[in-house]
C-alpha positions as CSV (number, residue, x, y, z in Angstrom):
1,M,0.1,-0.2,0.1
2,V,1.4,3.7,-0.8
3,Q,0.1,6.5,1.2
4,I,-1.4,9.6,-0.9
5,N,-2.3,13.1,0.3
6,L,-4.3,15.2,-2.2
7,T,-7.1,17.8,-2.1
8,V,-10.5,16.7,-3.7
9,D,-13.4,19.0,-4.1
10,G,-11.4,21.6,-1.7
11,A,-11.2,19.2,0.8
12,K,-7.9,17.3,1.9
13,V,-7.7,13.7,2.0
14,S,-5.4,11.0,3.1
15,D,-5.6,7.4,2.2
16,D,-3.6,3.9,1.7
17,V,-4.1,2.8,-1.8
18,E,-3.0,-0.1,-4.0
19,P,-0.3,1.0,-6.1
20,R,-2.3,0.2,-9.4
21,M,-5.6,1.6,-8.3
22,L,-7.0,4.0,-11.2
23,L,-8.0,7.6,-10.0
24,V,-11.7,6.7,-11.1
25,F,-12.2,3.8,-8.5
26,Y,-10.3,5.8,-5.8
27,L,-13.0,8.8,-6.2
28,R,-16.1,6.5,-6.8
29,E,-15.0,4.0,-4.2
30,K,-13.2,5.6,-1.5
31,L,-14.5,9.0,-1.5
32,G,-18.0,8.3,-2.9
33,K,-17.7,10.8,-6.2
34,T,-19.8,8.8,-8.2
35,G,-20.3,11.8,-10.6
36,T,-17.2,10.6,-12.0
37,V,-18.6,8.0,-14.3
38,I,-17.0,4.7,-15.5
39,G,-18.3,5.1,-19.0
40,C,-16.9,2.9,-21.4
41,D,-13.7,1.0,-20.2
42,T,-11.9,2.0,-22.9
43,S,-10.8,5.6,-22.2
44,N,-12.5,6.5,-25.0
45,C,-15.6,8.2,-23.9
46,G,-14.6,11.0,-21.4
47,A,-17.2,10.5,-18.8
48,C,-14.6,10.0,-15.9
49,T,-13.2,13.6,-16.7
50,V,-12.0,15.6,-13.7
51,H,-9.4,18.4,-13.2
52,L,-6.1,17.8,-12.3
53,N,-4.3,20.9,-11.1
54,G,-6.6,22.6,-13.4
55,R,-6.2,20.4,-16.4
56,S,-8.6,18.3,-17.8
57,V,-7.6,14.5,-17.5
58,K,-9.5,11.2,-18.1
59,S,-9.1,9.5,-14.5
60,C,-9.5,6.1,-15.9
61,N,-6.1,6.8,-17.3
62,V,-4.5,8.2,-14.3
63,L,-3.2,6.2,-11.1
64,A,-4.3,7.1,-7.7
65,V,-0.6,7.6,-6.8
66,Q,0.1,10.0,-9.4
67,A,-2.5,12.4,-8.1
68,D,-0.4,12.5,-4.6
69,G,0.1,16.3,-3.8
70,A,-2.4,17.2,-6.6
71,E,-5.8,19.2,-6.4
72,V,-8.7,17.4,-8.0
73,T,-12.1,18.8,-9.1
74,T,-14.8,16.4,-9.8
75,I,-18.1,17.1,-11.1
76,E,-19.6,17.4,-7.7
77,G,-16.9,20.1,-7.0
78,L,-18.7,22.2,-9.6
79,A,-22.0,22.2,-8.1
80,Q,-23.6,25.0,-5.9
81,D,-25.8,23.8,-3.3
82,G,-25.8,20.2,-4.6
83,K,-27.1,21.5,-8.1
84,L,-24.8,22.3,-11.3
85,H,-24.7,26.0,-11.6
86,A,-24.6,26.3,-15.5
87,R,-28.1,26.5,-17.0
88,T,-29.3,23.6,-19.0
89,P,-29.7,25.4,-22.8
90,E,-33.0,25.6,-24.3
91,I,-33.3,23.4,-27.7
92,P,-36.1,23.7,-29.8
93,W,-36.6,20.2,-30.6
94,G,-40.1,20.5,-32.4
95,E,-38.5,22.6,-35.1
96,L,-35.4,20.2,-35.8
97,P,-35.6,17.2,-38.7
98,G,-36.4,13.9,-36.5
99,Y,-35.9,10.2,-36.6
100,P,-39.6,8.7,-37.0
101,L,-39.9,5.0,-36.5
102,A,-42.3,3.0,-38.8
103,P,-45.6,1.9,-37.5
104,P,-46.0,-0.6,-34.8
105,E,-46.9,-3.2,-37.2
106,T,-43.9,-3.0,-39.1
107,F,-41.9,-4.6,-36.4
108,A,-44.7,-6.9,-35.2
109,D,-43.8,-9.8,-37.2
110,P,-41.8,-12.8,-35.3
111,S,-40.4,-13.8,-38.3
112,I,-38.1,-10.9,-38.4
113,Y,-36.5,-12.1,-35.6
114,A,-36.5,-15.9,-35.7
115,V,-33.6,-16.8,-37.9
116,E,-31.8,-20.2,-38.6
117,P,-28.9,-21.1,-38.1
118,Q,-27.7,-18.8,-35.4
119,G,-25.7,-15.7,-36.5
120,P,-22.3,-14.8,-35.0
121,V,-22.0,-14.6,-31.2
122,M,-20.7,-11.6,-29.0
123,R,-20.2,-12.6,-25.7
124,Y,-19.9,-9.5,-23.3
125,E,-17.1,-9.3,-20.8
126,S,-17.9,-6.1,-19.3
127,A,-20.6,-3.4,-19.8
128,V,-19.4,-2.3,-23.3
129,I,-16.5,-4.5,-24.4
130,N,-17.6,-8.0,-26.2
131,R,-15.5,-10.7,-27.9
132,A,-16.5,-13.1,-30.5
133,A,-17.5,-16.6,-29.3
134,E,-18.0,-19.8,-31.3
135,A,-21.5,-20.2,-32.7
136,S,-24.0,-23.1,-32.4
137,E,-27.0,-24.5,-33.7
138,E,-29.3,-23.4,-30.9
139,L,-29.3,-20.9,-28.4
140,Q,-27.1,-21.8,-25.2
141,P,-27.6,-20.6,-21.8
142,G,-27.2,-16.9,-21.1
143,Q,-27.6,-16.2,-25.0
144,V,-30.4,-14.4,-26.7
145,H,-31.4,-13.6,-30.2
146,A,-30.1,-9.8,-31.1
147,A,-31.4,-7.9,-34.0
148,L,-30.8,-4.3,-35.3
149,V,-33.7,-3.2,-37.4
150,A,-33.9,-0.1,-39.4
151,R,-36.1,2.6,-38.5
152,D,-38.2,2.5,-41.5
153,G,-38.4,-1.3,-41.0
154,S,-36.5,-2.1,-44.2
155,W,-33.6,-4.3,-43.1
156,V,-32.3,-6.2,-40.1
157,T,-28.9,-7.2,-38.9
158,H,-29.1,-10.7,-36.9
159,G,-26.5,-11.9,-34.4
160,V,-26.6,-13.6,-31.0
161,I,-25.5,-11.7,-27.7
162,E,-24.1,-13.7,-24.7
163,G,-23.6,-12.4,-21.2
164,L,-26.0,-9.5,-21.2
165,M,-29.4,-10.3,-20.4
166,D,-31.5,-13.3,-20.2
167,V,-34.9,-12.2,-21.4
168,D,-37.7,-13.4,-23.6
169,G,-38.2,-9.9,-25.6
170,F,-36.7,-6.7,-25.2
171,A,-36.5,-3.4,-27.3
172,T,-35.1,-0.4,-27.4
173,T,-34.1,2.8,-29.6
174,A,-31.4,4.2,-27.2
175,T,-28.7,3.2,-29.5
176,T,-25.7,4.9,-31.1
177,S,-26.8,3.5,-34.6
178,L,-30.2,5.3,-34.2
179,E,-31.8,2.1,-35.2
180,L,-34.0,-0.4,-33.2
181,L,-32.2,-3.0,-31.0
182,V,-34.3,-5.9,-30.2
183,L,-33.0,-8.7,-27.9
184,G,-34.7,-12.2,-26.7
185,R,-35.1,-15.6,-26.5
186,E,-38.7,-15.9,-28.2
187,P,-39.3,-14.1,-31.6
188,S,-42.8,-13.7,-30.8
189,A,-41.9,-11.7,-27.3
190,M,-39.3,-9.7,-29.5
191,A,-41.9,-8.8,-31.9
192,R,-44.4,-7.4,-29.2
193,A,-41.6,-5.7,-27.4
194,A,-40.5,-4.2,-30.5
195,A,-44.0,-2.8,-31.5
196,R,-44.4,-1.7,-28.1
197,V,-41.5,0.7,-28.6
198,A,-42.8,1.8,-32.1
199,E,-46.1,2.6,-30.3
200,M,-44.4,5.2,-28.0
201,G,-42.5,6.7,-30.8
202,G,-39.2,5.2,-29.2
203,G,-38.1,4.3,-25.7
204,F,-37.6,0.9,-23.8
205,A,-39.8,-2.3,-23.6
206,F,-39.5,-5.5,-21.9
207,D,-42.5,-7.7,-23.4
208,R,-45.5,-7.7,-21.4
209,G,-43.7,-5.8,-18.8
210,W,-42.2,-2.2,-17.9
211,S,-41.8,0.0,-20.7
212,A,-40.8,3.9,-20.7
213,P,-40.9,6.3,-23.8
214,L,-38.0,8.5,-25.1
215,E,-40.2,11.2,-26.5
216,I,-37.4,13.1,-28.4
217,D,-36.5,11.0,-31.4
218,G,-36.4,7.9,-29.3
219,L,-33.3,9.2,-27.9
220,I,-33.8,11.4,-25.0
221,V,-36.4,11.6,-22.2
222,A,-38.7,14.7,-22.2
223,G,-39.5,16.4,-18.7
224,G,-35.8,16.9,-17.6
225,F,-32.8,15.5,-15.9
226,G,-35.0,14.4,-12.8
227,R,-37.2,12.3,-15.0
228,A,-34.2,10.9,-17.0
229,L,-32.6,9.6,-13.9
230,L,-36.1,8.0,-12.9
231,V,-36.1,6.1,-16.2
232,E,-32.6,5.1,-16.1
233,K,-32.9,4.0,-12.4
234,E,-36.2,1.7,-13.6
235,L,-34.4,0.5,-16.5
236,T,-31.4,-0.5,-14.4
237,R,-33.6,-2.2,-12.1
238,H,-35.6,-4.0,-14.8
239,M,-32.2,-5.2,-16.8
240,A,-30.9,-6.4,-13.5
241,A,-33.6,-8.3,-12.5
242,N,-33.1,-10.2,-16.1
243,G,-29.7,-11.2,-15.4
244,Y,-27.8,-7.8,-16.5
245,P,-24.5,-8.4,-14.6
246,F,-22.6,-5.3,-15.4
247,H,-22.5,-1.7,-13.8
248,D,-24.0,0.7,-16.7
249,P,-26.9,-1.1,-18.6
250,L,-27.3,2.3,-20.7
251,Y,-24.1,2.1,-22.1
252,S,-24.3,-1.3,-22.8
253,L,-27.5,-0.6,-24.8
254,L,-26.1,2.5,-26.5
255,F,-22.9,0.6,-27.9
256,A,-24.3,-2.4,-28.8
257,S,-24.5,-1.2,-32.1
258,G,-21.6,1.2,-32.0
259,D,-18.9,0.5,-34.9
260,F,-16.0,1.8,-33.0
261,L,-15.5,-0.4,-29.6
262,P,-14.3,-3.9,-29.9
263,E,-14.7,-6.6,-31.0
264,V,-18.0,-7.4,-32.8
265,R,-20.8,-5.1,-33.1
266,L,-24.3,-5.3,-35.0
267,T,-24.3,-2.2,-37.3
268,P,-26.4,-1.1,-40.1
269,R,-23.4,-2.7,-42.5
270,G,-24.0,-6.1,-40.7
271,V,-22.6,-8.0,-38.1
272,L,-19.3,-6.0,-37.8
273,E,-15.7,-7.2,-36.5
274,V,-14.4,-3.5,-35.6
275,K,-10.8,-4.0,-35.9
276,T,-10.4,-5.5,-39.0
277,R,-14.0,-3.9,-40.2
278,T,-14.7,-7.2,-41.7
279,V,-18.4,-7.8,-42.3
280,L,-19.1,-11.3,-40.8
281,E,-22.8,-11.3,-41.7
282,A,-24.6,-8.7,-43.9
283,P,-27.8,-7.2,-43.0
284,S,-31.1,-9.0,-44.3
285,R,-33.9,-7.1,-46.4
286,I,-37.3,-7.4,-44.6
287,D,-39.7,-8.7,-47.1
288,T,-42.8,-7.3,-45.4
289,V,-41.9,-3.6,-46.1
290,P,-42.1,-2.6,-49.8
291,A,-38.8,-1.9,-51.7
292,P,-38.5,2.0,-52.6
């Protein structure tokens, strides 16, 4: 153990830490500064940014011992009376071009989600990092069908996700690709969840269970930051009840279709091996939607 002495948000602190402990874990686990978020596990996102002696750094890239003698300011340190002092900008969402979803019946056909044989397998090792795994003829324990469906219902990318959730049917538009992500073991349950999301104009939906709309383009909650926190809290609770094992379910959903994180992702181009940019399986056209 190594003793460190530093100032965090104006308060002097002293602790014994492991030499390899990252500053982000020290701030969160030792000091309770949970506003410093572990967002991506790859040092890409910047959600863990703090000020170190007045300079912005990603605290996941800094060892706690490197902050010895330093002054650290977290997001909590920028608050006034427990609230951020900067005003939230007013954005005229209604005047901006949107990303509409096709009608619910477009996504309500179970055949969209039933695929044989199984597609490429993406095994999750953390909230956002996955690895390619060996495919089999049938779903294995801990695996679900995964479908990324175009918002207009014209195409679908099929795969299998392992180690994320064990659920009959779940769907969301909270994706970096802006498309509809549908997960589940039962195609009919997946179809019902997808149709429910479309009914709301976007959001989160478990088949015959909890759902919540994302009113602004299926990506953002209307009603302010407080309501957004409540929706995320409920999402976290329901995903955990369905076997989600990691710390940040929203990031897992957002980046499931991101084409910039290792190793294999569902994307509009198909199932993509990110490092080599190889398409392992191309998307399929959905026959129920007329060709343009």
